[in-house]
PyMOL Python script that loads the backbone (N, CA, C, O; Angstrom):
from pymol import cmd

cmd.read_pdbstr("""\
ATOM      1  N   MET A   1     104.951  80.667  89.492  1.00  0.00           N
ATOM      2  CA  MET A   1     106.100  80.378  90.318  1.00  0.00           C
ATOM      3  C   MET A   1     105.863  81.009  91.689  1.00  0.00           C
ATOM      4  O   MET A   1     105.367  82.132  91.784  1.00  0.00           O
ATOM      5  N   LYS A   2     106.207  80.308  92.712  1.00  0.00           N
ATOM      6  CA  LYS A   2     106.076  80.825  94.071  1.00  0.00           C
ATOM      7  C   LYS A   2     107.406  81.405  94.517  1.00  0.00           C
ATOM      8  O   LYS A   2     108.471  80.897  94.165  1.00  0.00           O
ATOM      9  N   THR A   3     107.333  82.463  95.286  1.00  0.00           N
ATOM     10  CA  THR A   3     108.524  83.074  95.861  1.00  0.00           C
ATOM     11  C   THR A   3     108.140  83.713  97.187  1.00  0.00           C
ATOM     12  O   THR A   3     106.955  83.873  97.481  1.00  0.00           O
ATOM     13  N   THR A   4     109.111  84.072  97.968  1.00  0.00           N
ATOM     14  CA  THR A   4     108.875  84.709  99.258  1.00  0.00           C
ATOM     15  C   THR A   4     109.483  86.105  99.228  1.00  0.00           C
ATOM     16  O   THR A   4     110.631  86.285  98.822  1.00  0.00           O
ATOM     17  N   LEU A   5     108.706  87.082  99.658  1.00  0.00           N
ATOM     18  CA  LEU A   5     109.174  88.465  99.719  1.00  0.00           C
ATOM     19  C   LEU A   5     109.026  88.979 101.138  1.00  0.00           C
ATOM     20  O   LEU A   5     108.075  88.627 101.836  1.00  0.00           O
ATOM     21  N   ASP A   6     109.957  89.805 101.562  1.00  0.00           N
ATOM     22  CA  ASP A   6     109.863  90.468 102.857  1.00  0.00           C
ATOM     23  C   ASP A   6     109.352  91.878 102.591  1.00  0.00           C
ATOM     24  O   ASP A   6     110.102  92.729 102.111  1.00  0.00           O
ATOM     25  N   ILE A   7     108.080  92.134 102.899  1.00  0.00           N
ATOM     26  CA  ILE A   7     107.432  93.417 102.623  1.00  0.00           C
ATOM     27  C   ILE A   7     107.088  94.094 103.940  1.00  0.00           C
ATOM     28  O   ILE A   7     106.621  93.447 104.878  1.00  0.00           O
ATOM     29  N   ASP A   8     107.321  95.388 104.004  1.00  0.00           N
ATOM     30  CA  ASP A   8     106.979  96.178 105.178  1.00  0.00           C
ATOM     31  C   ASP A   8     105.520  95.937 105.563  1.00  0.00           C
ATOM     32  O   ASP A   8     104.645  95.907 104.698  1.00  0.00           O
ATOM     33  N   ASP A   9     105.261  95.765 106.853  1.00  0.00           N
ATOM     34  CA  ASP A   9     103.906  95.449 107.329  1.00  0.00           C
ATOM     35  C   ASP A   9     102.877  96.486 106.898  1.00  0.00           C
ATOM     36  O   ASP A   9     101.788  96.130 106.450  1.00  0.00           O
ATOM     37  N   ASP A  10     103.217  97.779 107.031  1.00  0.00           N
ATOM     38  CA  ASP A  10     102.270  98.838 106.659  1.00  0.00           C
ATOM     39  C   ASP A  10     101.979  98.825 105.167  1.00  0.00           C
ATOM     40  O   ASP A  10     100.837  99.020 104.750  1.00  0.00           O
ATOM     41  N   LEU A  11     103.015  98.593 104.361  1.00  0.00           N
ATOM     42  CA  LEU A  11     102.830  98.548 102.911  1.00  0.00           C
ATOM     43  C   LEU A  11     101.960  97.357 102.513  1.00  0.00           C
ATOM     44  O   LEU A  11     101.088  97.482 101.653  1.00  0.00           O
ATOM     45  N   LEU A  12     102.195  96.217 103.133  1.00  0.00           N
ATOM     46  CA  LEU A  12     101.391  95.038 102.837  1.00  0.00           C
ATOM     47  C   LEU A  12      99.929  95.248 103.230  1.00  0.00           C
ATOM     48  O   LEU A  12      99.028  94.867 102.482  1.00  0.00           O
ATOM     49  N   LEU A  13      99.690  95.843 104.380  1.00  0.00           N
ATOM     50  CA  LEU A  13      98.322  96.122 104.820  1.00  0.00           C
ATOM     51  C   LEU A  13      97.629  97.075 103.850  1.00  0.00           C
ATOM     52  O   LEU A  13      96.459  96.887 103.515  1.00  0.00           O
ATOM     53  N   GLU A  14      98.355  98.100 103.401  1.00  0.00           N
ATOM     54  CA  GLU A  14      97.790  99.044 102.438  1.00  0.00           C
ATOM     55  C   GLU A  14      97.477  98.351 101.116  1.00  0.00           C
ATOM     56  O   GLU A  14      96.431  98.602 100.516  1.00  0.00           O
ATOM     57  N   ALA A  15      98.372  97.485 100.663  1.00  0.00           N
ATOM     58  CA  ALA A  15      98.149  96.755  99.414  1.00  0.00           C
ATOM     59  C   ALA A  15      96.933  95.833  99.526  1.00  0.00           C
ATOM     60  O   ALA A  15      96.135  95.744  98.593  1.00  0.00           O
ATOM     61  N   LYS A  16      96.792  95.154 100.653  1.00  0.00           N
ATOM     62  CA  LYS A  16      95.635  94.273 100.850  1.00  0.00           C
ATOM     63  C   LYS A  16      94.336  95.079 100.866  1.00  0.00           C
ATOM     64  O   LYS A  16      93.320  94.649 100.319  1.00  0.00           O
ATOM     65  N   THR A  17      94.383  96.250 101.498  1.00  0.00           N
ATOM     66  CA  THR A  17      93.203  97.116 101.546  1.00  0.00           C
ATOM     67  C   THR A  17      92.802  97.570 100.145  1.00  0.00           C
ATOM     68  O   THR A  17      91.620  97.562  99.800  1.00  0.00           O
ATOM     69  N   ILE A  18      93.778  97.961  99.350  1.00  0.00           N
ATOM     70  CA  ILE A  18      93.507  98.396  97.977  1.00  0.00           C
ATOM     71  C   ILE A  18      92.948  97.236  97.158  1.00  0.00           C
ATOM     72  O   ILE A  18      92.019  97.420  96.371  1.00  0.00           O
ATOM     73  N   ALA A  19      93.507  96.055  97.339  1.00  0.00           N
ATOM     74  CA  ALA A  19      93.016  94.882  96.600  1.00  0.00           C
ATOM     75  C   ALA A  19      91.551  94.607  96.930  1.00  0.00           C
ATOM     76  O   ALA A  19      90.764  94.296  96.036  1.00  0.00           O
ATOM     77  N   VAL A  20      91.184  94.718  98.192  1.00  0.00           N
ATOM     78  CA  VAL A  20      89.789  94.493  98.586  1.00  0.00           C
ATOM     79  C   VAL A  20      88.893  95.550  97.956  1.00  0.00           C
ATOM     80  O   VAL A  20      87.832  95.225  97.425  1.00  0.00           O
ATOM     81  N   ARG A  21      89.312  96.820  98.011  1.00  0.00           N
ATOM     82  CA  ARG A  21      88.509  97.904  97.411  1.00  0.00           C
ATOM     83  C   ARG A  21      88.308  97.692  95.921  1.00  0.00           C
ATOM     84  O   ARG A  21      87.239  97.992  95.389  1.00  0.00           O
ATOM     85  N   ARG A  22      89.320  97.181  95.250  1.00  0.00           N
ATOM     86  CA  ARG A  22      89.235  96.965  93.793  1.00  0.00           C
ATOM     87  C   ARG A  22      88.619  95.615  93.443  1.00  0.00           C
ATOM     88  O   ARG A  22      88.477  95.270  92.270  1.00  0.00           O
ATOM     89  N   ARG A  23      88.258  94.864  94.468  1.00  0.00           N
ATOM     90  CA  ARG A  23      87.674  93.527  94.280  1.00  0.00           C
ATOM     91  C   ARG A  23      88.579  92.639  93.441  1.00  0.00           C
ATOM     92  O   ARG A  23      88.158  92.006  92.473  1.00  0.00           O
ATOM     93  N   THR A  24      89.844  92.620  93.855  1.00  0.00           N
ATOM     94  CA  THR A  24      90.830  91.772  93.191  1.00  0.00           C
ATOM     95  C   THR A  24      91.648  91.081  94.270  1.00  0.00           C
ATOM     96  O   THR A  24      91.339  91.186  95.457  1.00  0.00           O
ATOM     97  N   THR A  25      92.683  90.382  93.858  1.00  0.00           N
ATOM     98  CA  THR A  25      93.532  89.688  94.823  1.00  0.00           C
ATOM     99  C   THR A  25      94.837  90.450  95.033  1.00  0.00           C
ATOM    100  O   THR A  25      95.237  91.270  94.207  1.00  0.00           O
ATOM    101  N   LEU A  26      95.481  90.163  96.143  1.00  0.00           N
ATOM    102  CA  LEU A  26      96.794  90.751  96.401  1.00  0.00           C
ATOM    103  C   LEU A  26      97.769  90.331  95.304  1.00  0.00           C
ATOM    104  O   LEU A  26      98.581  91.135  94.845  1.00  0.00           O
ATOM    105  N   LYS A  27      97.686  89.069  94.886  1.00  0.00           N
ATOM    106  CA  LYS A  27      98.556  88.568  93.822  1.00  0.00           C
ATOM    107  C   LYS A  27      98.388  89.401  92.545  1.00  0.00           C
ATOM    108  O   LYS A  27      99.375  89.814  91.936  1.00  0.00           O
ATOM    109  N   ALA A  28      97.140  89.646  92.145  1.00  0.00           N
ATOM    110  CA  ALA A  28      96.885  90.420  90.927  1.00  0.00           C
ATOM    111  C   ALA A  28      97.400  91.847  91.066  1.00  0.00           C
ATOM    112  O   ALA A  28      97.969  92.403  90.126  1.00  0.00           O
ATOM    113  N   LEU A  29      97.197  92.438  92.241  1.00  0.00           N
ATOM    114  CA  LEU A  29      97.660  93.807  92.470  1.00  0.00           C
ATOM    115  C   LEU A  29      99.180  93.894  92.374  1.00  0.00           C
ATOM    116  O   LEU A  29      99.716  94.798  91.733  1.00  0.00           O
ATOM    117  N   VAL A  30      99.870  92.952  93.011  1.00  0.00           N
ATOM    118  CA  VAL A  30     101.332  92.952  92.987  1.00  0.00           C
ATOM    119  C   VAL A  30     101.853  92.679  91.576  1.00  0.00           C
ATOM    120  O   VAL A  30     102.801  93.327  91.131  1.00  0.00           O
ATOM    121  N   GLU A  31     101.243  91.728  90.870  1.00  0.00           N
ATOM    122  CA  GLU A  31     101.677  91.446  89.504  1.00  0.00           C
ATOM    123  C   GLU A  31     101.497  92.656  88.596  1.00  0.00           C
ATOM    124  O   GLU A  31     102.371  92.968  87.787  1.00  0.00           O
ATOM    125  N   HIS A  32     100.356  93.337  88.732  1.00  0.00           N
ATOM    126  CA  HIS A  32     100.095  94.523  87.916  1.00  0.00           C
ATOM    127  C   HIS A  32     101.125  95.613  88.211  1.00  0.00           C
ATOM    128  O   HIS A  32     101.666  96.231  87.294  1.00  0.00           O
ATOM    129  N   ALA A  33     101.389  95.842  89.489  1.00  0.00           N
ATOM    130  CA  ALA A  33     102.363  96.871  89.870  1.00  0.00           C
ATOM    131  C   ALA A  33     103.760  96.515  89.357  1.00  0.00           C
ATOM    132  O   ALA A  33     104.490  97.388  88.888  1.00  0.00           O
ATOM    133  N   LEU A  34     104.123  95.266  89.444  1.00  0.00           N
ATOM    134  CA  LEU A  34     105.431  94.833  88.963  1.00  0.00           C
ATOM    135  C   LEU A  34     105.543  94.968  87.449  1.00  0.00           C
ATOM    136  O   LEU A  34     106.582  95.385  86.937  1.00  0.00           O
ATOM    137  N   MET A  35     104.473  94.616  86.731  1.00  0.00           N
ATOM    138  CA  MET A  35     104.491  94.777  85.271  1.00  0.00           C
ATOM    139  C   MET A  35     104.643  96.245  84.879  1.00  0.00           C
ATOM    140  O   MET A  35     105.397  96.578  83.965  1.00  0.00           O
ATOM    141  N   ARG A  36     103.910  97.125  85.586  1.00  0.00           N
ATOM    142  CA  ARG A  36     104.026  98.566  85.309  1.00  0.00           C
ATOM    143  C   ARG A  36     105.442  99.055  85.570  1.00  0.00           C
ATOM    144  O   ARG A  36     105.956  99.900  84.836  1.00  0.00           O
ATOM    145  N   GLU A  37     106.061  98.538  86.591  1.00  0.00           N
ATOM    146  CA  GLU A  37     107.403  98.987  86.968  1.00  0.00           C
ATOM    147  C   GLU A  37     108.464  98.550  85.976  1.00  0.00           C
ATOM    148  O   GLU A  37     109.401  99.304  85.713  1.00  0.00           O
ATOM    149  N   ILE A  38     108.342  97.351  85.416  1.00  0.00           N
ATOM    150  CA  ILE A  38     109.410  96.848  84.545  1.00  0.00           C
ATOM    151  C   ILE A  38     109.176  97.137  83.062  1.00  0.00           C
ATOM    152  O   ILE A  38     110.088  96.958  82.255  1.00  0.00           O
ATOM    153  N   GLN A  39     107.965  97.583  82.683  1.00  0.00           N
ATOM    154  CA  GLN A  39     107.713  97.934  81.289  1.00  0.00           C
ATOM    155  C   GLN A  39     108.467  99.210  80.932  1.00  0.00           C
ATOM    156  O   GLN A  39     108.569 100.121  81.753  1.00  0.00           O
ATOM    157  N   PRO A  40     108.993  99.280  79.714  1.00  0.00           N
ATOM    158  CA  PRO A  40     109.653 100.516  79.284  1.00  0.00           C
ATOM    159  C   PRO A  40     108.649 101.668  79.290  1.00  0.00           C
ATOM    160  O   PRO A  40     107.490 101.499  78.911  1.00  0.00           O
ATOM    161  N   GLN A  41     109.101 102.812  79.716  1.00  0.00           N
ATOM    162  CA  GLN A  41     108.237 103.983  79.780  1.00  0.00           C
ATOM    163  C   GLN A  41     108.188 104.662  78.414  1.00  0.00           C
ATOM    164  O   GLN A  41     109.228 104.864  77.787  1.00  0.00           O
ATOM    165  N   PRO A  42     106.982 105.018  77.945  1.00  0.00           N
ATOM    166  CA  PRO A  42     106.888 105.760  76.683  1.00  0.00           C
ATOM    167  C   PRO A  42     107.523 107.134  76.829  1.00  0.00           C
ATOM    168  O   PRO A  42     107.644 107.660  77.935  1.00  0.00           O
ATOM    169  N   SER A  43     107.923 107.701  75.717  1.00  0.00           N
ATOM    170  CA  SER A  43     108.613 108.998  75.758  1.00  0.00           C
ATOM    171  C   SER A  43     107.738 110.102  76.320  1.00  0.00           C
ATOM    172  O   SER A  43     108.256 111.128  76.761  1.00  0.00           O
ATOM    173  N   SER A  44     106.414 109.918  76.315  1.00  0.00           N
ATOM    174  CA  SER A  44     105.527 110.950  76.828  1.00  0.00           C
ATOM    175  C   SER A  44     105.191 110.747  78.302  1.00  0.00           C
ATOM    176  O   SER A  44     104.324 111.435  78.841  1.00  0.00           O
ATOM    177  N   SER A  45     105.877 109.800  78.961  1.00  0.00           N
ATOM    178  CA  SER A  45     105.555 109.521  80.356  1.00  0.00           C
ATOM    179  C   SER A  45     105.996 110.667  81.248  1.00  0.00           C
ATOM    180  O   SER A  45     106.738 111.558  80.834  1.00  0.00           O
ATOM    181  N   ILE A  46     105.525 110.621  82.464  1.00  0.00           N
ATOM    182  CA  ILE A  46     105.856 111.662  83.427  1.00  0.00           C
ATOM    183  C   ILE A  46     107.356 111.674  83.652  1.00  0.00           C
ATOM    184  O   ILE A  46     107.969 110.627  83.857  1.00  0.00           O
ATOM    185  N   ASN A  47     107.934 112.836  83.614  1.00  0.00           N
ATOM    186  CA  ASN A  47     109.352 113.019  83.885  1.00  0.00           C
ATOM    187  C   ASN A  47     109.464 113.662  85.260  1.00  0.00           C
ATOM    188  O   ASN A  47     109.401 114.886  85.367  1.00  0.00           O
ATOM    189  N   PRO A  48     109.632 112.858  86.329  1.00  0.00           N
ATOM    190  CA  PRO A  48     109.636 113.406  87.670  1.00  0.00           C
ATOM    191  C   PRO A  48     110.616 114.550  87.827  1.00  0.00           C
ATOM    192  O   PRO A  48     111.789 114.446  87.468  1.00  0.00           O
ATOM    193  N   GLY A  49     110.115 115.628  88.365  1.00  0.00           N
ATOM    194  CA  GLY A  49     110.960 116.767  88.646  1.00  0.00           C
ATOM    195  C   GLY A  49     111.183 117.695  87.474  1.00  0.00           C
ATOM    196  O   GLY A  49     111.819 118.735  87.648  1.00  0.00           O
ATOM    197  N   ALA A  50     110.690 117.372  86.280  1.00  0.00           N
ATOM    198  CA  ALA A  50     110.953 118.191  85.102  1.00  0.00           C
ATOM    199  C   ALA A  50     110.456 119.614  85.293  1.00  0.00           C
ATOM    200  O   ALA A  50     111.148 120.563  84.924  1.00  0.00           O
ATOM    201  N   ASP A  51     109.270 119.777  85.863  1.00  0.00           N
ATOM    202  CA  ASP A  51     108.757 121.120  86.079  1.00  0.00           C
ATOM    203  C   ASP A  51     108.669 121.457  87.561  1.00  0.00           C
ATOM    204  O   ASP A  51     108.079 122.469  87.940  1.00  0.00           O
ATOM    205  N   GLY A  52     109.254 120.611  88.393  1.00  0.00           N
ATOM    206  CA  GLY A  52     109.263 120.869  89.820  1.00  0.00           C
ATOM    207  C   GLY A  52     107.975 120.522  90.536  1.00  0.00           C
ATOM    208  O   GLY A  52     107.869 120.778  91.735  1.00  0.00           O
ATOM    209  N   LEU A  53     106.987 119.949  89.855  1.00  0.00           N
ATOM    210  CA  LEU A  53     105.713 119.626  90.489  1.00  0.00           C
ATOM    211  C   LEU A  53     105.566 118.146  90.809  1.00  0.00           C
ATOM    212  O   LEU A  53     104.668 117.761  91.557  1.00  0.00           O
ATOM    213  N   ILE A  54     106.439 117.313  90.252  1.00  0.00           N
ATOM    214  CA  ILE A  54     106.328 115.872  90.442  1.00  0.00           C
ATOM    215  C   ILE A  54     107.523 115.398  91.265  1.00  0.00           C
ATOM    216  O   ILE A  54     108.649 115.850  91.061  1.00  0.00           O
ATOM    217  N   GLU A  55     107.261 114.473  92.203  1.00  0.00           N
ATOM    218  CA  GLU A  55     108.326 113.834  92.961  1.00  0.00           C
ATOM    219  C   GLU A  55     108.026 112.345  93.049  1.00  0.00           C
ATOM    220  O   GLU A  55     106.903 111.918  92.777  1.00  0.00           O
ATOM    221  N   ILE A  56     109.002 111.570  93.420  1.00  0.00           N
ATOM    222  CA  ILE A  56     108.816 110.138  93.610  1.00  0.00           C
ATOM    223  C   ILE A  56     108.509 109.906  95.084  1.00  0.00           C
ATOM    224  O   ILE A  56     109.280 110.295  95.961  1.00  0.00           O
ATOM    225  N   GLY A  57     107.362 109.262  95.344  1.00  0.00           N
ATOM    226  CA  GLY A  57     106.932 109.006  96.714  1.00  0.00           C
ATOM    227  C   GLY A  57     107.691 107.854  97.342  1.00  0.00           C
ATOM    228  O   GLY A  57     108.546 107.248  96.695  1.00  0.00           O
ATOM    229  N   PRO A  58     107.389 107.541  98.604  1.00  0.00           N
ATOM    230  CA  PRO A  58     108.115 106.507  99.334  1.00  0.00           C
ATOM    231  C   PRO A  58     107.959 105.102  98.759  1.00  0.00           C
ATOM    232  O   PRO A  58     108.769 104.223  99.053  1.00  0.00           O
ATOM    233  N   HIS A  59     106.932 104.882  97.948  1.00  0.00           N
ATOM    234  CA  HIS A  59     106.731 103.564  97.346  1.00  0.00           C
ATOM    235  C   HIS A  59     107.178 103.531  95.893  1.00  0.00           C
ATOM    236  O   HIS A  59     106.849 102.594  95.164  1.00  0.00           O
ATOM    237  N   GLY A  60     107.932 104.554  95.460  1.00  0.00           N
ATOM    238  CA  GLY A  60     108.462 104.576  94.108  1.00  0.00           C
ATOM    239  C   GLY A  60     107.488 105.049  93.049  1.00  0.00           C
ATOM    240  O   GLY A  60     107.755 104.903  91.856  1.00  0.00           O
ATOM    241  N   LEU A  61     106.360 105.614  93.462  1.00  0.00           N
ATOM    242  CA  LEU A  61     105.361 106.097  92.509  1.00  0.00           C
ATOM    243  C   LEU A  61     105.421 107.613  92.403  1.00  0.00           C
ATOM    244  O   LEU A  61     105.657 108.289  93.405  1.00  0.00           O
ATOM    245  N   PRO A  62     105.209 108.166  91.198  1.00  0.00           N
ATOM    246  CA  PRO A  62     105.209 109.620  91.060  1.00  0.00           C
ATOM    247  C   PRO A  62     103.988 110.222  91.745  1.00  0.00           C
ATOM    248  O   PRO A  62     102.905 109.638  91.730  1.00  0.00           O
ATOM    249  N   ARG A  63     104.174 111.395  92.345  1.00  0.00           N
ATOM    250  CA  ARG A  63     103.065 112.111  92.966  1.00  0.00           C
ATOM    251  C   ARG A  63     103.340 113.603  92.870  1.00  0.00           C
ATOM    252  O   ARG A  63     104.479 114.032  92.688  1.00  0.00           O
ATOM    253  N   LEU A  64     102.270 114.386  92.996  1.00  0.00           N
ATOM    254  CA  LEU A  64     102.426 115.830  92.985  1.00  0.00           C
ATOM    255  C   LEU A  64     103.081 116.274  94.277  1.00  0.00           C
ATOM    256  O   LEU A  64     102.754 115.773  95.353  1.00  0.00           O
ATOM    257  N   LYS A  65     104.009 117.217  94.169  1.00  0.00           N
ATOM    258  CA  LYS A  65     104.614 117.764  95.372  1.00  0.00           C
ATOM    259  C   LYS A  65     103.583 118.591  96.108  1.00  0.00           C
ATOM    260  O   LYS A  65     102.605 119.051  95.519  1.00  0.00           O
ATOM    261  N   ARG A  66     103.800 118.773  97.364  1.00  0.00           N
ATOM    262  CA  ARG A  66     102.905 119.601  98.164  1.00  0.00           C
ATOM    263  C   ARG A  66     103.006 121.050  97.676  1.00  0.00           C
ATOM    264  O   ARG A  66     104.088 121.510  97.310  1.00  0.00           O
ATOM    265  N   PRO A  67     101.881 121.764  97.673  1.00  0.00           N
ATOM    266  CA  PRO A  67     101.885 123.134  97.159  1.00  0.00           C
ATOM    267  C   PRO A  67     102.931 124.047  97.788  1.00  0.00           C
ATOM    268  O   PRO A  67     103.496 124.888  97.089  1.00  0.00           O
ATOM    269  N   ASN A  68     103.206 123.912  99.080  1.00  0.00           N
ATOM    270  CA  ASN A  68     104.169 124.811  99.711  1.00  0.00           C
ATOM    271  C   ASN A  68     105.592 124.589  99.201  1.00  0.00           C
ATOM    272  O   ASN A  68     106.455 125.446  99.393  1.00  0.00           O
ATOM    273  N   ALA A  69     105.848 123.447  98.551  1.00  0.00           N
ATOM    274  CA  ALA A  69     107.179 123.174  98.017  1.00  0.00           C
ATOM    275  C   ALA A  69     107.397 123.846  96.665  1.00  0.00           C
ATOM    276  O   ALA A  69     108.537 124.142  96.307  1.00  0.00           O
ATOM    277  N   THR A  70     106.330 124.094  95.907  1.00  0.00           N
ATOM    278  CA  THR A  70     106.497 124.631  94.549  1.00  0.00           C
ATOM    279  C   THR A  70     105.538 125.773  94.241  1.00  0.00           C
ATOM    280  O   THR A  70     105.385 126.146  93.078  1.00  0.00           O
ATOM    281  N   GLY A  71     104.897 126.328  95.243  1.00  0.00           N
ATOM    282  CA  GLY A  71     103.913 127.370  94.991  1.00  0.00           C
ATOM    283  C   GLY A  71     102.518 126.780  94.974  1.00  0.00           C
ATOM    284  O   GLY A  71     102.334 125.602  95.281  1.00  0.00           O
ATOM    285  N   THR A  72     101.545 127.583  94.621  1.00  0.00           N
ATOM    286  CA  THR A  72     100.160 127.135  94.632  1.00  0.00           C
ATOM    287  C   THR A  72      99.860 126.290  93.401  1.00  0.00           C
ATOM    288  O   THR A  72     100.154 126.683  92.272  1.00  0.00           O
ATOM    289  N   LEU A  73      99.277 125.141  93.636  1.00  0.00           N
ATOM    290  CA  LEU A  73      98.871 124.266  92.543  1.00  0.00           C
ATOM    291  C   LEU A  73      97.399 124.524  92.276  1.00  0.00           C
ATOM    292  O   LEU A  73      96.546 124.231  93.113  1.00  0.00           O
ATOM    293  N   THR A  74      97.110 125.067  91.122  1.00  0.00           N
ATOM    294  CA  THR A  74      95.741 125.431  90.784  1.00  0.00           C
ATOM    295  C   THR A  74      95.099 124.367  89.898  1.00  0.00           C
ATOM    296  O   THR A  74      95.781 123.532  89.303  1.00  0.00           O
ATOM    297  N   THR A  75      93.786 124.419  89.827  1.00  0.00           N
ATOM    298  CA  THR A  75      93.051 123.519  88.947  1.00  0.00           C
ATOM    299  C   THR A  75      93.511 123.711  87.504  1.00  0.00           C
ATOM    300  O   THR A  75      93.657 122.745  86.756  1.00  0.00           O
ATOM    301  N   GLU A  76      93.736 124.954  87.127  1.00  0.00           N
ATOM    302  CA  GLU A  76      94.183 125.242  85.759  1.00  0.00           C
ATOM    303  C   GLU A  76      95.537 124.585  85.484  1.00  0.00           C
ATOM    304  O   GLU A  76      95.758 124.065  84.390  1.00  0.00           O
ATOM    305  N   ARG A  77      96.443 124.604  86.462  1.00  0.00           N
ATOM    306  CA  ARG A  77      97.759 123.983  86.275  1.00  0.00           C
ATOM    307  C   ARG A  77      97.614 122.460  86.148  1.00  0.00           C
ATOM    308  O   ARG A  77      98.314 121.841  85.346  1.00  0.00           O
ATOM    309  N   VAL A  78      96.721 121.858  86.923  1.00  0.00           N
ATOM    310  CA  VAL A  78      96.483 120.415  86.828  1.00  0.00           C
ATOM    311  C   VAL A  78      95.942 120.079  85.447  1.00  0.00           C
ATOM    312  O   VAL A  78      96.382 119.111  84.828  1.00  0.00           O
ATOM    313  N   ARG A  79      94.989 120.873  84.957  1.00  0.00           N
ATOM    314  CA  ARG A  79      94.447 120.640  83.606  1.00  0.00           C
ATOM    315  C   ARG A  79      95.529 120.766  82.544  1.00  0.00           C
ATOM    316  O   ARG A  79      95.580 119.981  81.597  1.00  0.00           O
ATOM    317  N   GLN A  80      96.392 121.763  82.711  1.00  0.00           N
ATOM    318  CA  GLN A  80      97.482 121.969  81.761  1.00  0.00           C
ATOM    319  C   GLN A  80      98.417 120.756  81.758  1.00  0.00           C
ATOM    320  O   GLN A  80      98.841 120.297  80.697  1.00  0.00           O
ATOM    321  N   MET A  81      98.734 120.243  82.944  1.00  0.00           N
ATOM    322  CA  MET A  81      99.595 119.076  83.043  1.00  0.00           C
ATOM    323  C   MET A  81      98.934 117.856  82.396  1.00  0.00           C
ATOM    324  O   MET A  81      99.603 117.065  81.731  1.00  0.00           O
ATOM    325  N   MET A  82      97.625 117.704  82.590  1.00  0.00           N
ATOM    326  CA  MET A  82      96.903 116.590  81.988  1.00  0.00           C
ATOM    327  C   MET A  82      96.917 116.712  80.464  1.00  0.00           C
ATOM    328  O   MET A  82      97.080 115.712  79.766  1.00  0.00           O
ATOM    329  N   ASP A  83      96.748 117.915  79.951  1.00  0.00           N
ATOM    330  CA  ASP A  83      96.797 118.133  78.500  1.00  0.00           C
ATOM    331  C   ASP A  83      98.169 117.781  77.949  1.00  0.00           C
ATOM    332  O   ASP A  83      98.279 117.169  76.887  1.00  0.00           O
ATOM    333  N   GLU A  84      99.225 118.174  78.679  1.00  0.00           N
ATOM    334  CA  GLU A  84     100.581 117.881  78.240  1.00  0.00           C
ATOM    335  C   GLU A  84     100.841 116.378  78.191  1.00  0.00           C
ATOM    336  O   GLU A  84     101.592 115.906  77.338  1.00  0.00           O
ATOM    337  N   GLU A  85     100.229 115.630  79.097  1.00  0.00           N
ATOM    338  CA  GLU A  85     100.406 114.183  79.155  1.00  0.00           C
ATOM    339  C   GLU A  85      99.424 113.449  78.250  1.00  0.00           C
ATOM    340  O   GLU A  85      99.539 112.237  78.069  1.00  0.00           O
ATOM    341  N   GLY A  86      98.456 114.169  77.678  1.00  0.00           N
ATOM    342  CA  GLY A  86      97.478 113.538  76.809  1.00  0.00           C
ATOM    343  C   GLY A  86      96.409 112.760  77.547  1.00  0.00           C
ATOM    344  O   GLY A  86      95.834 111.816  77.007  1.00  0.00           O
ATOM    345  N   VAL A  87      96.146 113.155  78.775  1.00  0.00           N
ATOM    346  CA  VAL A  87      95.140 112.464  79.593  1.00  0.00           C
ATOM    347  C   VAL A  87      93.772 113.015  79.298  1.00  0.00           C
ATOM    348  O   VAL A  87      92.787 112.566  79.883  1.00  0.00           O
TER     349      VAL A  87
END
""", "prot")
cmd.dss("prot")
cmd.show_as("cartoon", "prot")
cmd.util.cbc("prot")
cmd.orient("prot")
């Protein structure tokens, strides 16, 4: 199905750049992102803000907060977080 979306120019340029790097199409990238967004999250998924280290970025994706916002983020803490998530 075809549809028209009004997407911020910078966001669209970034998405096109990522699609080229991944050797895929913009359509595939957008479909994948949309599927990830609407799928139910498993109970073990990231809980933004639960430990104060995760925040939601401007594009709606979880990201680590900057170290000055929550203290020093060490390699050991990243490993611990990965273990907790089962990565």
